[in-house]
N, C-alpha and C positions, 0 to 999 in steps of 0.2 A: 529328611523328605526335603527333596532339590526342587527349588521355584524357580522358575522363569518369567520376567516381568517385560511386556515388547509392547511395543508402537510400531505401527508405520509414519513416520515423520512426513510433512508434505515434500521439506526439502532437509537437504543434509548438514544443512546449518542450524536446524530449529532442534531442539531438547525438549522433551518429556517432564515437565515439573509434577505431573502425576503421577508416574511411575516411583519417582524420589521422592515424595512425600509416602508413598506405599510401604517403599523398602525403610525408611527411615523409622518408619513405626514398629515393624515387623522383622527387620533385618537381623537384630538381637537373637530371638528366638529360633528364626527358618533360617537355612541357605537359600540367599535369594540371589540373582544374576539380572542386571538391566542388559536387556538386550535390542539396541534401537535401530532401525531400519527406516528405510522410503518408501513412498510409493510406486519409486521408478525403479526399484530392485527385482529382478526375478525373483519370481515367487520360490522355483528351486532353491534358490541360494538361500533366500531366507528361513526355508525348509530345514534344509541341510544344516544352516548354522544354528538352529535350535536344538534338531535332534544330536548333533555333538555334545550338547551341553548335557544329554540324558537327564531331562528333566520327570521329574516324577506330577508336577503341576505349570501349567503354563496360561497365565493372564494376559488377557492383549485388552490394551487401553483404546478404545472407539472413538470415533468422530465421521461428521459425515464426508471429511474428505477422503477417509483410508477405510472405510466400512466395507465396502466390496472387496478392494483387495485382501484384506483382512480376511474375510470367506472365504475365499480363495485358501490362503496360505490354511486356515481351521482345516478344510477339506482335506487337505493333503497331509497335514499330520495326524487324524486320526485314522487314517488308512495304513500309516505304516508305525502308528504308536497308540495301538486300539486301548491301551488301560492309561491312556493319560490322563490326568481331569482338568479340561479346559475352561475359563472365567472368563468373560467378557465383565467389562465396565466403561464408564464414560457416558456423555451426555445423548450421544446417539443411542445407546442401548436401555438409560435409563427411564425411558418410557414405551408403552407397546411391549411390556416385557412377553408375555405372550405369543405375542406376533414374530417377536426375535427365534423364541425357542423355537416355534413352530417352524421356523422356515430356517434355521442354521441347529439341525439334529444332533449334530457335535458336539454342541457346547453342554456343559453340566449345572454350570452354575451363571447368574449374571449379578454384579453387585451393581445396588440403585445407589445415587446419591454420593454422599460424601465417603471415601471407600476405607478411611485409615483402619477405623476400629471394626466394621464390617468384614473387611478384607482379614484381619488379623485372626477374628473368631472364626471365621469361616475356614481358615486352614489348620487352624485346630482343632476344627470338627472331622476336617478331611485326614489329619492325622490320628486322629482320637476315634470316637465312638459314633459320628456319624450325625449327630442330633441337629441336623440343617433345619428343622423348624423353631429351632433355637436361638436363629441368626438373625437378627433383625435387620430389615434391607438387603435381603438376600431372595432372590427367585432360582430356583431348584427345580429337579425333575424327581418324583416319587413312584416308584414300582408299585404299582396296583397288583390285585391277580389276573387281571385281565388286559390291564392298559398301564401306560406311563401315564401322570396324571403332574402338569405344572403347578406346582406352588408359589404364589405369590407372598412373602411372608411382610407383615406389616412395616413400615419404613423406621429408620433409626434416627433418634432425636440426635439434635445439631451438637456437634461436636465443639468442648472448649478447646478455643483454637490454641491457647497458652499451655495447655496439656502436651501438645504436639511434639514432637522432635523438630530439628530443622533437617531439611532435606538437602541442604545447603554445604554439607561438609563430607561428602566421599571424596577421599584421595586418588580415585579412578578417575573422575571428572577433572582434576586439576589440569593436565597436560590439555586438556582440549577447551578449556574455559576461555583463551583469547579469539579462538577463530568459531566460535557458535553465541547464538542465540542465549542467554541465561535468563528464564521465567522467573518471574519473582512476584508474590504475592504478599501486601501486607493486611487485607482484609478480605473476606467472603461475601457475597449479598450484594444486592442493587436496592436501591430503595426506588425506584421506579418499576412502571408498568408495563411497558413498551409491547402491545402483544404479538411483535413478531419475534421475539428474543427470546430464548430460553433465563435468561437471566432475572426476568419479571416474575419466577416464578416461586423464586425464593424471597421470602418477606422478610426485611430486616438487614443489617450488617454489622458485622462483628471483626473486630480486629485485632491485630494478635500486636503484642507487647511492645511498646517503643525501643527499650533497650534491645532486646532480642532482634528485634528486624534491624538496628542500627548495626548491632555486632555481627548479622549474617552478612549485609550489605558490604563490611568495611572487609570482612576475610574475604569474599568473591574479589573484590578489587583488590586486595592484596595479593590474591591467586592468580590473579592476569586477566580477570573478567572484563573483556571491552564494551561489549554492550547490553545491558539490562532492560529487558522490558517489561514492567509493570502491570499485572493482568487483572486488579483491579479493575471493578467494571464501571466505579465513577471515584477515580484516584482524588478528585478535589471536594467530596464530599462532605468531607469533617474539614471546616478549613484549618484547625490550629493543628491537626496532626499533619496536614499536608505542609504545612508552613514549616512544619518543624523538620519533617523530611527532606523539603526541598534543601532548606539551610544545610540541611548535614551531609545532604551530596553535594552542593556548593564546595564547602569547606573542603571535601576528602575524597573527587571524583578521582584527580589523578589521569585524566585525559577518558575514563570511562565514558561513556555514554547512556543515557536514561532515556529510555521512552514511556510516556502515560498516556492511559486513556481519560481524558477530562470533558465533563460537561461545561460547556462554555459560557451559558447563560447563568451559571449559580458561581462565577471565579469572581473573589470577592475583590475590587478595588487595590485593596492596601498588600493583596498578594501578589498583583501583577504589577504593583509599583516596586513591590520588593523583588521579583525576577527581573524587571525591567533595571532596577539599578546595582544587583547583584551576580547575576546569573553570568558566569563567562559565554562567550558565543558558542554555541553548537555542541553544550554538552546536554542538552534538554530539547525533546520531542515530544509532542503534544499532537496524539490522534482525536479528532473530534466527530463525533458522530450526527452530522447537522440530518442526513436521511430526506428530508423533504422540507420545503419552505413553504408548503399546500397547508394554510390553515384546517380546511376540513379534513384531509386526510391525516393531519398527527391528532386529531380530535377521535378520529374513526378507531386509531391503531392506541387511545389513551396515552400519549404521547405529549408530556406537557415542553412546550419549547417558548421560550421568549426570544425570537428573533434581532430585537432590537440590540438587547444585550450580549447577545451571540455575536455579533458583529462589532459592539465596542471592544469585546474579551479578545476577538481573532486580531483586529486591527492595532488594538493598543500593542499586543503581542508581535505583531509584525512589525512595527514601527519601531520597536526596541531592535529587531534586528538583533536577537538573540536565539533567538526559539524555532525551529523546523515545524510547520503545522500541515497535516494530514488531514484532510477533510475527506468524510466520507457521504456518499449519497447511495438511496437504493430505489432501482425502478421499478412499478410493479407495485407500488401500494394501494389499497384502498382509495377512494374517489380521485384519483390522480390518473390522467388521460394524458395523451404523447405533449399536449401544447400546454399542460400547469406542470409537466415536468420538466419540460423546456425550458418552462421562468424558472423552477427550483435551481438548475443549471447553472442558469444565467446568475443568478443572484448569489449562490455560492461561487461561482468563477470571476466575480467583480470583485470578490476579496482575496483574489490571486494568490490562493495556500502553493506552499510549495510542491503539496502533492494533491491531486484530486484523486477520487477512488471511488469511481462507478461500478455499484454493485448492483445483482438483482437477487428480487425478492426470494428467499428460499423458506419454504413452508416446513418447517423446522415441527418433528415429532413433540408433542408436549405444549406448543405455543397455541393460543388462544386464536391468533390468526387460524391455524389450522384447522381446529376446530368449526371455526365460523367460515370456511371456504365456500360452503353453496351459498350462504349470503351476498357475497360478493361476486360470485360467479366463477370463481376460480379455477382452473386447471393447472394440474403441475406434475412433474415428475414424479413416478412411482416411487422409486430408487434415486437414494443420495445424489446428487446432495439435494433435491427437490424443489429444482427450481423452478418459477410460477413460468407459466405456458403463454399465458392471457388470462384475462378476466374482463367483464364486461365493458370496463373504459377503454382496456388497454389490449388489443386483440395482438395475437403472435405478428402480426407483420410490423406493429409496430416495437415490440421486443427485440426482432430482427436489426429494424434500423438501427434503433438505441445501441445495439451490440456494434455497429460498425462505430459509433462516436465513440464510443469504450474502448476500441482500438487503435484508433487514432490518437485519442488522447493520452493513453497509455505510452506510445512509442514517441510523441513529441514533448505534449507539456509537461507529463511526469519526467519525462527521461530528460528534461530541460537543454537540449540541443540547439533550439533555436528562439530563444526567451523574446530576443528584440526582435526577429521575423514574426512570430505569433502574436505580440502583443499587435504590432501595426496591422495583421491581418482581423482581431477580432474586433480593437477600436475602431479602427479608419475604414475597412472595405467590406466588412460584413455586416448584416444588421445585429447581430448578435454571435457570441462564443459559441452557443450551441448551434447556429446555423454553419459557420464556417467547418466544425468537428464536422455536423452532419453530412455537408458536401463533401468534402473532402473524402469521410468516408466511403459514400455511395460512389463517389469516383475509382477508391481505391477497390473495391469489391469489382466494378464495372471492368478495371485493368486485371483482373484476376493475382494481382499482387497478394491476397491472401494465402495463394496456395504456394509463395515461395521465398527465401529467407531474404535478407537485405544486409547490406552493411551500411556503412555511416552514408557516406557519398549519394547510396538509393535514395535514403531518406529524404536528403536535398533535393535531389534530381525527381524522384517521385512529386513534392510538393510544387516544384516550378514545372510540370506536368500539369499538373493539375490547374495550376494559378494560371498556365499559359492559354488552355483549355475555357478559361472562360469570355466570354462574347466582351469585346474592346472596342465600343462606340467611339467614334470619333471626338465627341463632344464629352467632357467628361465630368461639366457641370448639373448632371441630374440631378433632381430634389433625393432629401432623405429618405430612407425607409422606415416606417415605424417600427420598434423593436414589438410590438404587440401583433399576435396573431388571434381572431376568436376563431378561422377555422382554416385548417389543412386541404380542404379539399376544392374540388377543380373552380368551385365557384370564386374560391378566394380573391382577391385581386394582391394579395400578400401571397401568392404561392409557391412554391418551391424555386417554381422558373423565375419568378419577379427577382426572388431572394439570390439568385445567381445572377440575373440581368445586372441588376443594383450592385451588386459587388465588382462584377466587370465594369462598371461604369466609375465607380470611385477605385481602384485600382491603378497605382501609378507602377509601371512595370519597372521603373528605373530605380527607385527608390526600394521597393520587395527585393529586388538582385542583389542593389547594393547590402539590405539588411543581410541576407540569406549570405554572403561572399562572408561578408564580417563574423557574421555566427560561425559558420564553416572553418574559419582560420582559426576562431579561440576555442573549439573545442578539441585543437590539438596542442599536446606538449611536444611533441618534436614539426619539423617542416614538413608539411605534408608534402607526398611525392607526387600526389597525382590530385585534380581540382573535378570537380561534377561538372563542372562548364568551361567550354575550349578557349584558352587564352592566348587572347587576339593582341596583345601587345607588341607592339614591334619591335624585334629585338634590339636596336638602336635606341629608341625611345627608353627601354628600360635599363641599357645599359644608360641611359644621360641619368634616368629618375637614382640609380645606385651612386652614382657619381656626384650628381647634386646631394642627397643624403651626407653620403661621408666628407664631402668638402666642405660644405656648409649647413651642418647638422644645428645651429642654433635657431634655423630657419623654423625647426618642428619645433623642441621645446628645450630648455635647459636640462631637464633630463635626458631627454636623448642626446644631447650633447656632451652630458657628462659621460655617457657611456666611451667613449673616446673609440668608435668602431672604426675601421678602414673599410676600401669598396671591397676588400677580399672578403673581410671577413661579414659583411654584410648580405653578398651574393649565396655566402655557405649557411648563414642562420637565420635570413628574413625574405618573406614575400614581403611583393607589393601588387597594389591594385588602383587604378585609378576611377574612382565613382562620381557621374556627373550629377551629381548635387553634393550640398556640404552635409557631411555626415555629422560631424561634431556640432553642429547646431543643432541638427535633429535629433540627436541622444539627448543634447542638455535642455530643449526647447519643445519641440514636437513640431518644427517649423521646417517646410520643406523649401530651400534656397537653393533652385539650378543656376545662378548666375556665379556660386561661387562652386568650384569642384573640390573635391577631396583628394590627396594621395593618403593611398592608408598602406603604411607599413607596420608588418607584423614581426617580432624579433620571438627567435625562439633560440635563447641563450642562458645557461646556467646562470643563474643569480647567487649570490654569498649566502651561503645559509643552508642553500636549497640541494637537493640533491640528483635532481632531474631539471629540465628545462621545463618553463611556462612559458605560454603566448603573451606578450605583451604588446599591444597596440599604438602605437604611434601616426597622428596624424598632420599631413599638411595643406593647409588651406590655400587654394591659388582660385585666380580669375578665372571664367569657362572660356575657354578655347585658348588661354594663352600657355606656350613653350616652355612649360616652367622649368624642363629638365638641363636649358640652355645656361650658360655661366658665361 
């Protein structure tokens, strides 16, 4: 009996741990192929490939991101292979099984929950006597005299994880390990009961044997894995277990990167101290689900969170400069309106995470929040991903506006294309980070840019167009605006118009223009062929600066002089800009001094030990108005 296990991943670089777990458990008895595709692949291509494998049974792993595309494939498969057995599994179909069996008539079976043992037993019955009523954890169709009945069998008891074979030892995976994300679990289950999350349904946490876990990780590293993502719901729930794994990875990483989902407010200080002292920079990444800092919201969804301890953990990790942190927020949770979400966003952005992921509540099947949707007045999409469209406190109009925040947040902050510029804007110009991203997102939408693509220079020119649109009063000493707003209605003295007006009053165009130029140059590894602004320096002045840099490099720095570059080499590998303030002082102290100017020289040349150039900035400070290039 030929079996094909398949799924449609969100991206090509992703891999399915679930399929490998099923094959590892059943592959010795049954002839099993793994066939992975993406949701972007044409359905005809997917069906053609599965057809060419001539399977008797096809199983699909289903999630909110692939269920609709999977159904299209199933519809086509049934028409061209009417006798094939089709099995669904995964979190998307493990709840409301009657619904799925009625909606997708082509499906023969649904495997519910943990699938290794259930799937193996089901395959044995398909090949054998067909006693499906004996297979715990399966939903199937039974032919009665006058109708077809959907039968939902009782669930299967939890598995002993240490009796499961490793899903990481397939030879056919080895050539692809270096170019794909490898998903890895050291435990199953979650100790928390957050009502918006499927993990809350499974009570208790079970662990794999430590030595087996270490052996599998070492095998993957030795076989060429470059990124291993641990899928444990809360990796650090068991301190000693997590600490031992961290230590093992530090000793054996060999350049591989490891990503974990952690609960920051339960991270023990001794673990943080150990990581700060021993972890090499760049091999660990932490994903931290903050979701909301609004206490009534967390209480409503049964989420326990100590904000002060979370901040302590995030800042200690950040200060160690060893580990990148990815913090998650969810817009649309109960008892959170536009203003309280603004507060949540600002609270988290204040921590300056390397990435701030702004998501929107999904009303997942099986969760408590979906069952209580009427209590909070939720309306949401009928089909996956079941995203909320509004509730009693956050109407659809607010959701639309926050989506604009998400859009520019992703393009600018999470991409880290102009961090210095953004920090100036959120700290010194706009009343809060959220207000900047909201105002810019609204402007982006009004400008129609969401309908067209962009290059790097477009991102800079569009930000400048937005800032140029702000009202610039002649007097720059307006009073500061409070960062708290009680209401966003027209009667609010700190309405959005007021926020824009105060931002315009605080903006110093010289400073932001200079910072944007600096960020733009540092975004390139090679000398940029064009700039997003008009280069206005007179050619004679430009030549004079180049001559001075070549003949008197010590005025810049000893490091610059040590390069020993002549004028021709500078013209080939360097860009220069004169900025009307002291950039070096600003970057060091935050002070704006316009009595001294900066000649910014960015060099693009190959350094010893590097295979490609890297932008290296050098600065020459001079008095305002001086003809600094003359010799």
